[in-house]
NUMAR-495770 format. One record per residue (C-alpha): residue number from 1; residue in three letters; z, x, y. Coordinates in Angstrom, 3 decimals. Each point is the difference from the previous one (the first is absolute). Layout:
GUTOR num residu       pz       px       py
GUTOR NUM    ALA        Z        X        Y
...
This chain:
GUTOR num residu       pz       px       py
GUTOR   1    MET  -33.055   19.427  -54.329
GUTOR   2    THR   -3.407   -1.469    0.673
GUTOR   3    GLU   -1.725    1.397    3.079
GUTOR   4    SER   -1.068   -2.573    2.544
GUTOR   5    VAL   -3.724   -0.160    0.573
GUTOR   6    PRO   -1.064   -0.412    3.626
GUTOR   7    VAL   -1.668   -3.314    0.669
GUTOR   8    VAL   -3.465    0.412    1.477
GUTOR   9    PRO   -0.657   -2.530    2.761
GUTOR  10    PRO   -2.833   -2.377   -0.902
GUTOR  11    ASN   -3.352    0.798    1.511
GUTOR  12    PRO   -0.719   -2.719    2.576
GUTOR  13    TRP   -3.670    0.142   -0.971
GUTOR  14    SER    0.991   -1.297   -3.429
GUTOR  15    ARG    1.053   -3.281    1.601
GUTOR  16    PHE   -2.162   -0.249    3.094
GUTOR  17    GLY   -3.051    2.094   -0.849
GUTOR  18    TRP   -2.043   -3.140   -0.633
GUTOR  19    LEU    0.033   -0.519    3.768
GUTOR  20    MET   -2.466    2.891    0.275
GUTOR  21    GLY   -2.575   -2.257   -1.648
GUTOR  22    ALA    1.223   -3.446    0.955
GUTOR  23    GLY   -0.045    0.772    3.713
GUTOR  24    TRP   -3.794    0.195   -0.008
GUTOR  25    ILE   -0.595   -3.149   -2.036
GUTOR  26    VAL   -0.306   -1.983    3.245
GUTOR  27    PHE   -3.469    1.523    0.424
GUTOR  28    LEU   -1.177   -1.898   -3.050
GUTOR  29    TYR   -0.202   -2.855    2.475
GUTOR  30    PHE   -3.581    1.039    0.761
GUTOR  31    PRO   -1.408   -0.291   -3.538
GUTOR  32    ILE    2.039   -3.205   -0.458
GUTOR  33    ARG   -1.613   -1.447    3.131
GUTOR  34    SER   -3.416    1.032   -1.252
GUTOR  35    VAL    0.608   -1.754   -3.324
GUTOR  36    LEU    1.165   -3.154    1.763
GUTOR  37    GLU   -3.002   -0.014    2.363
GUTOR  38    VAL   -2.789    0.890   -2.433
GUTOR  39    GLU   -2.189   -2.844   -1.240
GUTOR  40    VAL    0.586    0.065   -3.785
GUTOR  41    ALA    1.214   -2.412   -2.637
GUTOR  42    ASP    3.724   -0.655   -0.140
GUTOR  43    GLY    0.239    1.803   -3.336
GUTOR  44    TRP   -1.361    3.208    1.529
GUTOR  45    ARG    2.317   -0.434    2.967
GUTOR  46    LEU    3.038   -0.287   -2.281
GUTOR  47    LEU   -1.200    3.034   -1.968
GUTOR  48    GLY   -0.283    1.991    3.229
GUTOR  49    LEU    3.508   -0.947    1.115
GUTOR  50    ALA    1.383    0.847   -3.461
GUTOR  51    ALA   -1.792    3.361    0.102
GUTOR  52    ILE    1.526    0.830    3.392
GUTOR  53    ALA    3.458   -1.014   -1.239
GUTOR  54    ALA   -0.427    2.227   -3.081
GUTOR  55    PHE   -1.247    2.849    2.212
GUTOR  56    GLY    3.055   -0.250    2.257
GUTOR  57    ALA    2.441   -0.239   -2.914
GUTOR  58    LEU   -1.480    3.050   -1.760
GUTOR  59    TYR   -0.027    1.945    3.260
GUTOR  60    VAL    3.680   -0.695    0.704
GUTOR  61    LEU    0.999    0.636   -3.627
GUTOR  62    GLY   -1.843    3.323    0.039
GUTOR  63    PHE    1.767    1.168    3.153
GUTOR  64    THR    3.337   -1.138   -1.380
GUTOR  65    ARG   -0.465    2.218   -3.057
GUTOR  66    ILE   -1.262    2.861    2.163
GUTOR  67    MET    3.088   -0.057    2.211
GUTOR  68    ARG    2.268   -0.199   -3.051
GUTOR  69    ASP   -1.912    2.913   -1.541
GUTOR  70    GLU   -0.540   -2.030   -3.157
GUTOR  71    ARG   -2.707    0.859   -2.504
GUTOR  72    PRO   -2.629   -1.158   -0.401
GUTOR  73    TYR   -0.651   -1.181    3.507
GUTOR  74    GLY   -3.331   -0.532    1.699
GUTOR  75    GLY   -2.524    2.212   -1.675
GUTOR  76    TRP   -3.458   -0.786   -1.268
GUTOR  77    LEU    0.808   -3.330   -1.659
GUTOR  78    SER    1.620   -1.573    3.070
GUTOR  79    LEU   -2.728    1.357    2.269
GUTOR  80    ALA   -2.693   -1.341   -2.330
GUTOR  81    VAL    1.619   -3.453   -0.001
GUTOR  82    LEU    0.170   -0.021    3.802
GUTOR  83    ILE   -3.680    0.972    0.203
GUTOR  84    ALA   -0.880   -2.677   -2.561
GUTOR  85    ILE    1.829   -2.624    2.064
GUTOR  86    THR   -1.937    1.203    3.037
GUTOR  87    GLY   -3.196   -0.528   -1.967
GUTOR  88    VAL    1.028   -3.578   -0.756
GUTOR  89    LEU    0.667   -0.590    3.708
GUTOR  90    ALA   -3.414    1.468    0.828
GUTOR  91    LEU   -1.634   -2.642   -2.186
GUTOR  92    ILE    1.718   -2.660    2.088
GUTOR  93    ILE    0.098    1.313    3.582
GUTOR  94    GLY   -2.574    2.798   -0.140
GUTOR  95    ILE    0.347    3.179    2.055
GUTOR  96    GLU    3.144   -1.317    1.655
GUTOR  97    ALA    1.820    0.887   -3.224
GUTOR  98    LEU    0.156    3.516    1.480
GUTOR  99    ALA    2.953   -1.288    2.006
GUTOR 100    VAL    2.118    1.154   -2.948
GUTOR 101    ALA   -1.503    3.510    0.044
GUTOR 102    PRO    2.867    1.434    2.133
GUTOR 103    PHE    2.424   -1.145   -2.686
GUTOR 104    ILE   -2.007    1.757   -2.703
GUTOR 105    VAL   -0.245    3.252    1.978
GUTOR 106    SER    3.729    0.148    0.772
GUTOR 107    PHE    0.909   -1.002   -3.562
GUTOR 108    ALA   -2.161    2.830   -1.366
GUTOR 109    VAL    1.685    2.519    2.305
GUTOR 110    PHE    3.486   -0.838   -1.294
GUTOR 111    SER   -0.892   -0.720   -3.641
GUTOR 112    PHE   -1.195    3.442   -1.057
GUTOR 113    ARG    1.559    3.439    0.083
GUTOR 114    TRP   -0.731    2.429    2.794
GUTOR 115    PRO   -2.761    1.086    0.647
GUTOR 116    VAL   -1.944   -2.254   -2.427
GUTOR 117    CYS    0.996   -2.989    2.135
GUTOR 118    GLY   -2.102    1.322    2.888
GUTOR 119    LEU   -3.103    0.230   -2.158
GUTOR 120    VAL    0.401   -3.468   -1.544
GUTOR 121    ALA    0.768   -1.685    3.327
GUTOR 122    GLY   -2.846    1.930    1.629
GUTOR 123    ILE   -2.467   -1.325   -2.584
GUTOR 124    ALA    1.257   -3.547    0.590
GUTOR 125    LEU   -0.426    0.528    3.753
GUTOR 126    VAL   -3.562    1.304   -0.322
GUTOR 127    VAL   -1.018   -2.822   -2.344
GUTOR 128    ALA    1.435   -2.648    2.338
GUTOR 129    LEU   -1.711    1.487    3.063
GUTOR 130    THR   -3.292    0.366   -1.892
GUTOR 131    ILE    0.031   -3.655   -1.078
GUTOR 132    LEU    0.885   -1.014    3.530
GUTOR 133    GLY   -2.838    2.096    1.426
GUTOR 134    ILE   -2.558   -1.373   -2.462
GUTOR 135    SER    1.038   -3.572    0.730
GUTOR 136    GLY   -0.724    0.347    3.720
GUTOR 137    HIS    2.754   -2.494    0.818
GUTOR 138    GLU    0.633    0.527    3.709
GUTOR 139    GLY    3.182   -2.082    0.040
GUTOR 140    LEU    1.847    2.590   -2.116
GUTOR 141    TRP   -0.919    3.101    2.033
GUTOR 142    PHE    3.669    0.737    0.742
GUTOR 143    PHE    0.493    0.936   -3.669
GUTOR 144    PHE   -1.946    3.209    0.697
GUTOR 145    VAL    2.938    0.992    2.216
GUTOR 146    LEU    2.850   -1.767   -1.805
GUTOR 147    LEU   -0.584    1.329   -3.516
GUTOR 148    PRO   -0.162    3.720    0.961
GUTOR 149    LEU    3.117   -0.474    2.147
GUTOR 150    ILE    1.881   -1.583   -2.917
GUTOR 151    TYR   -1.179    2.765   -2.324
GUTOR 152    GLY    1.073    2.741    2.410
GUTOR 153    PHE    3.379   -1.550    0.777
GUTOR 154    THR    0.944   -0.705   -3.622
GUTOR 155    MET   -1.119    3.487   -1.055
GUTOR 156    LEU    2.162    1.471    2.761
GUTOR 157    VAL    3.014   -2.023   -1.163
GUTOR 158    ARG   -0.643    0.947   -3.639
GUTOR 159    GLY   -0.473    3.674    0.862
GUTOR 160    LEU    3.217    0.139    2.022
GUTOR 161    GLY    1.833   -1.675   -2.868
GUTOR 162    HIS   -1.463    2.431   -2.531
GUTOR 163    TYR    0.885    3.127    1.948
GUTOR 164    GLY    3.341   -1.513    0.976
GUTOR 165    ASP    0.810   -0.381   -3.711
GUTOR 166    ARG   -1.040    3.603   -0.593
GUTOR 167    HIS    2.268    1.129    2.840
GUTOR 168    ASP    2.918   -2.003   -1.408
GUTOR 169    ARG   -0.497    1.478   -3.478
GUTOR 170    PHE   -0.155    3.516    1.438
GUTOR 171    ALA    3.129   -0.667    2.089
GUTOR 172    ARG    1.859   -1.225   -3.090
GUTOR 173    GLU   -1.091    3.075   -1.968
GUTOR 174    MET    1.125    2.280    2.816
GUTOR 175    ALA    3.331   -1.818    0.164
GUTOR 176    VAL    0.483    0.618   -3.727
GUTOR 177    VAL   -0.832    3.703    0.427
GUTOR 178    SER    2.344    0.260    2.981
GUTOR 179    GLU    2.802   -1.662   -1.931
GUTOR 180    ARG   -0.502    2.346   -2.947
GUTOR 181    GLU    0.183    2.994    2.329
GUTOR 182    ARG    3.163   -1.406    1.603
GUTOR 183    VAL    1.657   -0.473   -3.384
GUTOR 184    ALA   -1.089    3.516   -1.035
GUTOR 185    ARG    1.544    1.485    3.159
GUTOR 186    ASP    3.183   -2.007   -0.407
GUTOR 187    VAL    0.364    0.960   -3.654
GUTOR 188    HIS   -0.621    3.659    0.863
GUTOR 189    ASP    2.572   -0.103    2.798
GUTOR 190    VAL    2.612   -1.740   -2.118
GUTOR 191    LEU   -0.477    2.159   -3.111
GUTOR 192    GLY   -0.480    3.236    1.924
GUTOR 193    HIS    3.216   -0.403    1.925
GUTOR 194    SER    2.065   -1.430   -2.855
GUTOR 195    LEU   -1.141    2.496   -2.625
GUTOR 196    THR    0.607    2.884    2.384
GUTOR 197    ALA    3.544   -1.199    0.663
GUTOR 198    ILE    0.594   -0.578   -3.727
GUTOR 199    SER   -1.342    3.464   -0.856
GUTOR 200    VAL    2.185    1.705    2.603
GUTOR 201    LYS    3.143   -1.850   -1.048
GUTOR 202    ALA   -0.662    0.539   -3.697
GUTOR 203    GLU   -0.436    3.745    0.616
GUTOR 204    LEU    3.209    0.080    2.018
GUTOR 205    ALA    1.854   -1.854   -2.756
GUTOR 206    SER   -1.253    2.466   -2.619
GUTOR 207    ARG    1.414    2.891    2.061
GUTOR 208    LEU    3.320   -1.765    0.527
GUTOR 209    ILE    0.519   -1.291   -3.521
GUTOR 210    GLU    1.966    3.093   -1.085
GUTOR 211    VAL    1.594    0.681    3.393
GUTOR 212    ASP    1.003   -3.423    1.275
GUTOR 213    GLY   -0.402   -2.683   -2.624
GUTOR 214    ALA    1.197   -2.811    2.268
GUTOR 215    ARG   -2.531    0.933    2.717
GUTOR 216    ALA   -2.750    0.299   -2.600
GUTOR 217    ALA    0.850   -3.455   -1.362
GUTOR 218    ALA   -0.149   -1.417    3.521
GUTOR 219    GLU   -3.423    1.559    0.573
GUTOR 220    LEU   -1.281   -1.415   -3.301
GUTOR 221    THR    1.292   -3.413    1.003
GUTOR 222    GLU   -1.983    0.296    3.211
GUTOR 223    VAL   -3.055    0.978   -2.062
GUTOR 224    GLN    0.362   -3.219   -1.988
GUTOR 225    THR    0.394   -2.001    3.199
GUTOR 226    LEU   -3.067    1.615    1.558
GUTOR 227    ALA   -2.040   -0.694   -3.131
GUTOR 228    ARG    0.987   -3.671    0.027
GUTOR 229    GLU   -0.737   -0.289    3.717
GUTOR 230    ALA   -3.387    1.669   -0.460
GUTOR 231    LEU   -0.896   -2.438   -2.756
GUTOR 232    ALA    1.030   -2.949    2.159
GUTOR 233    GLU   -1.961    1.369    2.978
GUTOR 234    ILE   -3.113    0.466   -2.109
GUTOR 235    ARG    0.193   -3.602   -1.164
GUTOR 236    LEU    0.433   -1.237    3.562
GUTOR 237    THR   -2.758    2.264    1.292
GUTOR 238    VAL   -2.533   -1.209   -2.560
GUTOR 239    SER    0.873   -3.604    0.744
GUTOR 240    GLY   -0.441    0.662    3.732
GUTOR 241    LEU    3.569   -0.948    0.868
GUTOR 242    ARG    1.395    3.377    0.954
GUTOR 243    ALA    1.157    0.662    3.559
GUTOR 244    THR    1.451    3.420    0.724
GUTOR 245    ARG    3.157    0.172    2.158
GUTOR 246    ILE    0.336    3.129    2.119
GUTOR 247    ASP    3.817    0.036   -0.181
GUTOR 248    ASP   -0.222    0.148   -3.781
GUTOR 249    GLU   -2.569    2.789    0.239
GUTOR 250    LEU    2.278    2.033    2.272
GUTOR 251    GLU    2.817   -0.258   -2.525
GUTOR 252    VAL   -2.212    0.872   -2.955
GUTOR 253    ALA   -1.606    2.873    1.933
GUTOR 254    ARG    3.419    1.464    0.819
GUTOR 255    ASP    1.076   -0.185   -3.670
GUTOR 256    SER   -3.250    1.578   -1.202
GUTOR 257    LEU    0.191    2.878    2.464
GUTOR 258    VAL    3.654    0.725   -0.762
GUTOR 259    ALA   -0.631   -0.130   -3.746
GUTOR 260    ALA   -2.816    2.531    0.484
GUTOR 261    GLY    2.327    2.332    1.894
GUTOR 262    ILE   -1.626   -0.671    3.369
GUTOR 263    GLU    2.134   -0.599    3.077
GUTOR 264    ALA   -0.874   -3.469    1.295
GUTOR 265    ASP    0.055   -0.751    3.724
GUTOR 266    LEU   -0.907   -3.694    0.150
GUTOR 267    PRO    0.761   -2.852    2.425
GUTOR 268    ALA    2.963   -2.128   -0.971
GUTOR 269    ASP   -2.010   -3.190    0.435
GUTOR 270    SER   -3.411   -1.302    1.040
GUTOR 271    ASP    1.057   -2.162    2.957
GUTOR 272    GLU   -2.316    1.892    2.348
GUTOR 273    VAL   -3.097   -0.832   -2.054
GUTOR 274    ASP   -2.032   -3.000    1.124
GUTOR 275    VAL    0.221   -2.778   -2.577
GUTOR 276    SER   -3.787   -0.272   -0.315
GUTOR 277    ASN   -0.244    3.711   -0.949
GUTOR 278    ARG    2.801    0.238   -2.540
GUTOR 279    ILE   -1.962   -0.654   -3.177
GUTOR 280    VAL   -2.705    2.567    0.764
GUTOR 281    LEU    2.497    2.634    1.160
GUTOR 282    ALA    2.120   -0.612   -3.099
GUTOR 283    TRP   -3.005    0.813   -2.196
GUTOR 284    ALA   -0.729    3.060    2.119
GUTOR 285    LEU    3.605    1.193   -0.317
GUTOR 286    ARG   -0.113   -0.423   -3.757
GUTOR 287    GLU   -3.215    1.991   -0.369
GUTOR 288    ALA    1.110    2.745    2.395
GUTOR 289    VAL    3.391    0.549   -1.659
GUTOR 290    THR   -1.598   -0.042   -3.456
GUTOR 291    ASN   -2.341    2.807    1.120
GUTOR 292    VAL    2.900    1.986    1.459
GUTOR 293    VAL    1.959   -0.244   -3.255
GUTOR 294    ARG   -3.005    0.827   -2.168
GUTOR 295    HIS   -1.911    2.647    1.886
GUTOR 296    SER    1.793    1.431    3.023
GUTOR 297    GLY    2.628    2.298   -1.486
GUTOR 298    ALA    1.973   -0.844    3.138
GUTOR 299    ARG    3.691    0.452    0.710
GUTOR 300    ARG    0.133   -2.554    2.772
GUTOR 301    CYS   -1.880   -3.208    0.849
GUTOR 302    VAL    0.228   -1.882    3.302
GUTOR 303    VAL   -1.126   -3.609    0.461
GUTOR 304    THR   -0.294   -1.617    3.433
GUTOR 305    LEU   -0.951   -3.592    0.701
GUTOR 306    GLY   -1.290   -1.767    3.099
GUTOR 307    PRO   -1.217   -3.539    0.735
GUTOR 308    GLY   -3.363    0.817   -1.539
GUTOR 309    THR    0.317    3.600   -1.154
GUTOR 310    LEU    1.241    2.007   -2.942
GUTOR 311    VAL    0.281    3.789   -0.030
GUTOR 312    VAL    1.036    1.894   -3.143
GUTOR 313    THR    0.404    3.788    0.245
GUTOR 314    ASP    1.203    2.603   -2.458
GUTOR 315    ASP    0.494    3.787   -0.080
GUTOR 316    GLY   -1.858    0.553   -3.232
GUTOR 317    VAL   -3.227    1.757   -0.905
GUTOR 318    GLY   -2.134   -1.895    2.515
GUTOR 319    ASP   -3.367   -1.679   -0.307
GUTOR 320    THR   -1.787    0.940   -3.230
GUTOR 321    GLY   -3.296   -1.521    1.172
GUTOR 322    VAL   -0.071   -2.376   -2.974
GUTOR 323    GLU    0.305   -3.734    0.617
GUTOR 324    GLY    0.849   -2.093   -3.052
GUTOR 325    ASN   -0.506   -3.656   -0.852
GUTOR 326    GLY    3.307   -0.953    1.566
GUTOR 327    LEU   -0.876    1.344    3.439
GUTOR 328    ARG   -3.501   -1.466   -0.192
GUTOR 329    GLY    1.504   -3.369   -0.879
GUTOR 330    LEU    2.454    0.366    2.879
GUTOR 331    ARG   -2.845    0.740    2.419
GUTOR 332    GLU   -1.827   -3.125   -1.151
GUTOR 333    ARG    3.114   -2.150    0.318
GUTOR 334    VAL    0.847    1.297    3.484
GUTOR 335    SER   -3.626   -0.202    1.150
GUTOR 336    ALA   -0.147   -3.640   -1.122
GUTOR 337    SER    2.951   -0.634    2.334
GUTOR 338    GLY   -1.758    1.682    2.932
GUTOR 339    GLY    1.990    3.239   -0.209
GUTOR 340    THR   -0.588    3.692   -0.664
GUTOR 341    VAL    1.441    2.637   -2.317
GUTOR 342    THR    0.192    3.607    1.197
GUTOR 343    LEU    0.848    2.924   -2.265
GUTOR 344    GLY    0.847    3.428    1.325
GUTOR 345    THR    2.354    2.958    0.079
GUTOR 346    GLY    3.642   -0.631    0.770
GUTOR 347    PRO    1.924    1.243    3.081
GUTOR 348    GLY   -0.004    3.769    0.460
GUTOR 349    GLY   -3.065    0.396   -2.199
GUTOR 350    ARG    1.970   -0.617   -3.193
GUTOR 351    GLY   -0.073   -2.785   -2.489
GUTOR 352    HIS   -1.883   -3.221    0.265
GUTOR 353    GLU   -0.087   -3.006    2.329
GUTOR 354    LEU   -1.321   -3.503   -0.694
GUTOR 355    ARG   -0.313   -2.314    2.966
GUTOR 356    VAL   -0.849   -3.718   -0.191
GUTOR 357    GLU   -0.747   -1.911    3.193
GUTOR 358    LEU   -0.636   -3.745    0.144
C-alpha cells in the first residue's frame, strides 16, 4: 500500500507576493511627471519613459522572485541595473531622478541575505543623501527624512522576518525532538509491559508443563497473543495512531498480576474516570503494574481510580530509591497533562504507593 503524502497548502506569497512591489509603483508618478515636464527632445522623453517602465518592471519582478524564494532573485545584477536606469533618468531630469532612490533602498534590503542587506542598503542610502546634499536642491529636502524612514522600516520588517524564520525552524526542530521522545516513551511503555507479561507467563508455563499440560498450553497461547499484540501496538505507536484504553489496561493488569502470583484488587470498570483523563491514567496504570510485577516482590496489589486520580499500592519491598526510564517517562507524560506523580511508602509503612493526580 502506498502511503498518502500530506498536501502542503500553497504559500500565498507565491501567488500574491508581487503586490509587495507593485503596490509602491504608483510613486513612480513623480519621475514620470518630471520626464513629461522637462524641456528635452521627444527622443529623450521617450527614453526616459521607457527607462521608468523598465525600472518598475524589474522592481516588481525582483519582489515576485523574493516572495517566491526563487534563486537568483535581486542581488548585485538587478541592483546594478536599477542604478544604471537611475543614471539614465539623471541625464534627462537631473537630480529629480532621486525620486526612485526609495525603491533602490527597499529593493536592496530585501534582495540580500541578513545582515548583508543592511550594509548594502545603508551604502545606497548614504550615496543618495550625499548626492542630494551636494546638489543643494531645496525642493527635495523631504528626502532627508523619507529615505532614512524607509531604510529603518524595511530593515525592521526584514529583521522580524529573519528572526521569525529562525524561531519557526527552532520550533520545528523542537517538535521533532518532542515527537522522538514521545515515541521513545511509548515504545518503552509498550515493550516494558508486554515483555514483562510474556516473561511471567512463559515462566509459569515452564513450571506447569510437567504438572498441568493443558494449563501450560493455555499460558503459551496467551504468550503468543501478547507477542502479536505487542507487535501491533509498536507499529501503531510508531505511526502515532495508538490510543490506550483504560478498560483494556485494567484487564491486562489483572491478568499480569495473577500470572505473577500477585493478588489483584482492581476496579471492575473505569466509569468513574473522567473521559479527558483516561488515556493518561491508562499509561500510568500500565507503568505502575509493570513495576509491581517486576520489582515489588508483592503478594497483593490494590488499584483505585477516581475522576482524575490513580493510586496503585502493594505490600512488597517498598521504595528502592531508584527511578527507571519508565517512571521518568510517566512523570513527563503526566506533567505535560498538568498533573503530578507521587511515589512513597504504602499504607502501614509497607510496600510502595504510586499516586497520579490530574
